[in-house]
Structure formats: structure tokens, C-alpha cells
C-alpha positions in Angstrom: 0.0 0.0 0.0 2.8 2.4 0.8 4.6 1.8 -2.5 1.3 2.3 -4.3 0.8 5.6 -2.5 4.3 6.8 -3.4 3.7 5.9 -7.1 0.4 7.8 -7.0 2.2 10.9 -5.7 4.8 10.6 -8.5 2.1 10.4 -11.2 0.1 13.3 -9.7 3.3 15.3 -9.5 4.1 14.5 -13.1 0.6 15.6 -14.3 0.9 18.8 -12.2 4.3 19.6 -13.6 3.0 19.1 -17.2 0.1 21.4 -16.5 2.5 24.2 -15.4 4.6 23.7 -18.6 1.6 24.2 -20.8 -1.0 27.0 -20.0 -4.1 25.8 -18.4 -6.6 24.4 -21.0 -3.9 24.0 -23.6 -2.8 20.5 -22.7 -6.3 19.2 -22.6 -6.9 19.0 -18.9 -10.4 18.1 -17.7 -12.0 21.1 -19.3 -10.1 20.3 -22.5 -10.2 23.5 -24.4 -7.1 22.3 -26.2 -6.0 25.9 -26.8 -9.1 26.4 -29.0 -7.4 26.0 -32.3 -9.4 27.8 -35.0 -8.6 25.7 -38.0 -6.8 22.5 -39.1 -3.4 24.1 -39.3 -3.6 25.5 -35.8 -4.8 22.1 -34.5 -1.9 20.1 -35.9 0.5 22.5 -34.3 -1.3 22.6 -30.9 -0.4 20.6 -27.9 -3.3 18.2 -28.5 -2.2 17.7 -32.2 1.4 17.1 -31.2 0.4 14.6 -28.5 -1.6 12.7 -31.1 1.3 12.8 -33.4 3.5 11.3 -30.7 1.0 8.5 -30.2 0.6 7.5 -33.9 4.3 7.7 -34.6 4.7 4.8 -32.1 1.8 2.8 -33.5 3.7 -0.5 -33.5 4.7 -0.2 -29.9 1.2 0.9 -28.9 -0.4 -2.0 -30.7 1.7 -4.3 -28.4 0.8 -2.4 -25.2 -2.2 -2.5 -22.9 -4.7 0.1 -24.3 -7.9 0.7 -22.5 -11.0 1.9 -24.4 -14.0 3.1 -22.3 -17.4 4.7 -22.5 -19.8 6.1 -19.9 -23.6 6.0 -20.0 -25.3 8.7 -17.9 -28.4 8.7 -15.7 -31.3 10.4 -17.4 -32.4 12.4 -14.3 -29.1 14.0 -13.4 -26.5 15.9 -15.5 -23.1 14.2 -15.6 -24.1 11.4 -13.2 -22.5 8.1 -14.4 -24.8 5.1 -14.6 -22.6 2.6 -16.3 -19.0 2.3 -17.5 -17.9 -0.3 -20.1 -14.3 -0.8 -20.9 -12.0 -3.1 -22.9 -8.3 -3.7 -22.3 -6.2 -5.0 -25.2 -3.5 -6.7 -23.0 -4.6 -6.9 -19.4 -2.5 -8.6 -16.8 -2.8 -12.4 -16.5 -5.9 -13.2 -14.5 -7.7 -10.0 -15.4 -10.7 -9.8 -17.7 -10.4 -8.2 -21.2 -13.9 -6.6 -20.9 -15.3 -5.0 -17.8 -18.5 -3.2 -16.7 -19.2 -1.1 -13.6 -22.7 0.0 -12.6 -23.4 2.9 -10.3 -23.2 1.7 -6.7 -21.1 -1.4 -7.4 -18.0 -0.5 -5.4 -16.2 -3.7 -6.3 -16.5 -3.1 -10.0 -15.7 0.6 -9.6 -12.5 -0.4 -7.8 -11.6 -2.7 -10.7 -12.2 0.1 -13.2 -9.9 2.3 -11.1 -7.2 -0.4 -11.3 -7.7 -0.8 -15.0 -7.2 2.9 -15.6 -4.1 2.8 -13.4 -2.4 -0.2 -15.2 -3.2 0.8 -18.8 -0.4 2.1 -20.9 -2.9 4.3 -22.9 -6.5 5.3 -22.2 -8.7 6.1 -25.2 -12.1 7.8 -25.0 -14.3 10.0 -27.2 -15.0 13.5 -25.9 -14.0 12.1 -22.6 -12.3 15.3 -21.4 -15.6 17.1 -21.7 -18.0 14.5 -20.3 -16.7 11.2 -19.1 -13.6 12.0 -17.0 -15.3 14.9 -15.1 -18.3 12.7 -14.4 -16.1 9.8 -13.1 -14.8 12.1 -10.4 -18.1 11.4 -8.7 -17.0 7.8 -8.5 -13.7 8.8 -6.9 -11.6 8.5 -10.1 -9.1 11.4 -10.3 -8.4 12.3 -13.9 -5.1 13.8 -12.9 -3.6 10.4 -12.2 -4.1 9.3 -15.8 -4.0 12.6 -17.6 -0.7 12.1 -19.4 -1.8 8.8 -21.0 -5.3 9.8 -22.2 -6.1 10.2 -25.9 -9.5 11.9 -26.5 -10.1 11.0 -30.2 -12.8 13.7 -30.5 -11.0 16.6 -28.9 -7.6 15.6 -30.2 -8.6 14.8 -33.8 -12.1 14.4 -35.2 -13.3 17.7 -33.9 -11.0 19.3 -36.5 -11.3 17.0 -39.4 -15.1 16.4 -39.4 -17.8 18.4 -41.2 -20.6 20.2 -39.4 -22.6 17.7 -37.3 -20.5 14.8 -38.6 -18.1 14.5 -35.6 -20.0 11.9 -33.6 -18.4 8.6 -32.9 -21.2 6.9 -34.8 -20.6 9.0 -37.9 -16.9 8.6 -37.8 -17.2 4.8 -37.3 -19.6 4.4 -40.2 -17.4 6.5 -42.5 -14.5 4.2 -41.7 -16.4 0.9 -42.4 -17.4 0.3 -38.8 -20.7 -0.1 -37.0 -23.2 2.7 -36.1 -24.5 3.5 -32.7 -26.9 1.2 -31.0 -29.8 3.2 -29.5 -31.3 1.5 -26.5 -35.0 0.8 -26.8 -35.7 1.4 -23.1 -33.9 2.2 -19.9 -33.3 -1.4 -18.8 -29.8 -2.5 -17.8 -29.6 -4.9 -20.7 -30.3 -2.2 -23.3 -28.0 0.4 -21.5 -25.2 -2.1 -21.5 -25.7 -2.9 -25.2 -25.5 0.7 -26.1 -22.3 1.3 -24.0 -20.5 -1.8 -25.3 -21.3 -0.8 -28.9 -19.7 2.6 -28.3 -16.5 0.9 -27.0 -16.5 -1.4 -30.1 -16.8 1.6 -32.4 -14.1 3.5 -30.6 -11.7 0.5 -31.0 -12.4 0.3 -34.7 -11.7 4.0 -35.3 -8.5 3.8 -33.2 -7.2 0.9 -35.2 -7.9 2.6 -38.5 -6.0 5.8 -37.5 -3.0 3.8 -36.1 -3.0 1.6 -39.2 -2.1 4.7 -41.3 -5.1 5.8 -43.3 -8.6 6.8 -42.3 -11.5 8.7 -43.7 -12.9 12.1 -42.6 -16.1 13.8 -43.6 -14.4 17.1 -44.1 -11.1 16.2 -45.9 -11.8 12.7 -47.3 -9.1 10.1 -46.7 -6.0 11.2 -44.8 -2.8 9.4 -44.3 -1.9 9.4 -40.6 1.8 9.8 -41.0 1.4 12.8 -43.4 -1.1 14.9 -41.5 1.6 17.1 -39.8 3.5 18.1 -43.0 1.2 17.4 -45.9 0.1 20.6 -47.8 -3.7 20.7 -47.4 -4.1 24.4 -47.4 -6.5 24.2 -50.3 -8.8 22.1 -48.1 -8.8 24.1 -44.9 -11.6 26.6 -45.5 -14.9 26.7 -43.5 -16.2 23.2 -42.8 -18.6 22.3 -45.5 -21.8 20.4 -44.9 -21.5 16.7 -45.7 -24.4 16.9 -48.3 -22.1 18.9 -50.6 -19.7 16.0 -51.3 -21.3 12.7 -50.0 -20.7 10.8 -53.2 -17.1 11.9 -53.6 -16.2 11.1 -50.1 -17.9 7.8 -50.2 -16.0 6.8 -53.3 -12.7 7.9 -51.9 -13.2 6.1 -48.6 -14.2 2.9 -50.5 -10.9 3.0 -52.4 -9.1 3.3 -49.1 -10.6 0.1 -48.0 -13.3 1.1 -45.6 -15.7 -1.2 -47.2 -19.3 -0.3 -47.8 -20.2 2.9 -46.1 -23.8 3.4 -45.0 -24.6 6.9 -45.8 -28.2 6.7 -44.8 -29.9 8.6 -42.0 -28.6 6.1 -39.4 -25.0 6.8 -40.2 -25.2 10.5 -40.3 
């Protein structure tokens, strides 16, 4: 217990030191303003963009590490009150489960979630700095202890490469050949769990596409991960167009990348 407390202090100190190096809000702390880059060029030169660049440049190493993907479902009667957390670890320690769920009030499962966050080499969420991590503080999970290993795929990437109203995880997943969101039919635990686990599955698929080197965006079409930070895309960085303007062109380009059939119906948009 003493060694664990010492290690906790070290990690919190590291996070606090990083927050002093970068101005508040620029690193992507819980508020995750990410410096409010105004366009794609500013994004790729921001701290959030450079952190993502660091991650994807080590894709082979990351694929062999323990990456935790998670999603939070919220109570309908209270703002930012977690009801359920689902997560998947790619390489958990021997004896630990790959998939986990924690319901509100289940202290044993919440403790396991805390341990899973702690031992993961990388933690991946979608808009988690804005919603999920602040909400999990109500479960006693301190985001500062994992801050420097979190990748928020919305705040760090798809917020800046998606067209208007096309940055949802469901839209991004469908555009890259993945599944769309499962909308629960009622408020039962079974339906809530299905929705949460589908979100985790979509997130894993999008993460794999980005790290594999080429993925599709609704705003710029296909992008090569390794070239984002030096490719000349100035001709494509104007105001974000509506997806209706170039659905067919983007669908064709993404199909050539290998995303497979892309459902461009109402369920995918």
C-alpha cells in the first residue's frame, strides 16, 4: 500500500508539472479547451495535435501495449451522473478480464475500473475530457492520475477533421467501415449495456484505422496518418462544408481506401 501511494504521488506530480509547462486548458486537462485552435493548421501545431502525433508515430509499440477503451452512460435524471462504464483492455495482466462493466453503486466493479485505468499504458475515449472524466470524479476516479496517457479522439482529432454535425463517434465509425450507434430501446440495464458496449467497439475500430495509417474524414476525405503534420492541405482548410455537398465523392474515396461499404443513410449521419 505504501509503494502504491508513493507511485500515485509521483504520477500526480508529473501531471501537475506538465500542467505548469503548458498553459491551463492548452494541454487538454479536464476542461479540454485544447487551446481552442481555430482551424486545421492550428490544430496540428497545438499541444493536442502534437500529443496525437507522438502516439501515432509509435503505433507498432502501442499495438503491443495495454490500451484501455472506455465509454460512460449517464443517468437520465441528473446531469453528468454516471450510470454505467464499459471498458476493454487489449492486453490486461494475467488473471484480469479483457472486458469490464461497472454500474453505479457497485464498489467492487468501480475499484476494478480504477485499477484498469491505473495499469493501462494508454487510455482512449471519445469526448472524454468534456464529459466522461469529469463525471467519473463522482466515482472517486481522479483524472489527474491518468491525464498524461489519455487520448481523446474527438478533442484531439475528429473535432477538427469532421464536417458540421459529422463528428459523432457513430458518424466517424460508419465512414470508416465500422458499426453505427446502438440506440437503446428502453432504460433497462440490458439495453443500456448494449449501447455502452457498442460505443466501445466503435471506438476500438476507429482507433485501429487511425493507427494503421489511413482513415476517412467527412471534411477532408481520406487522410494518411503519417502525413497529417506536414502534408500541404491548405486548399482544403476553409470553412467546414456540410456533408451533403460531397457525399458521393467522399464515399467513393473512402471505399478506395478500403473502408468497405459505407452506410450513408440517416442512421449513419
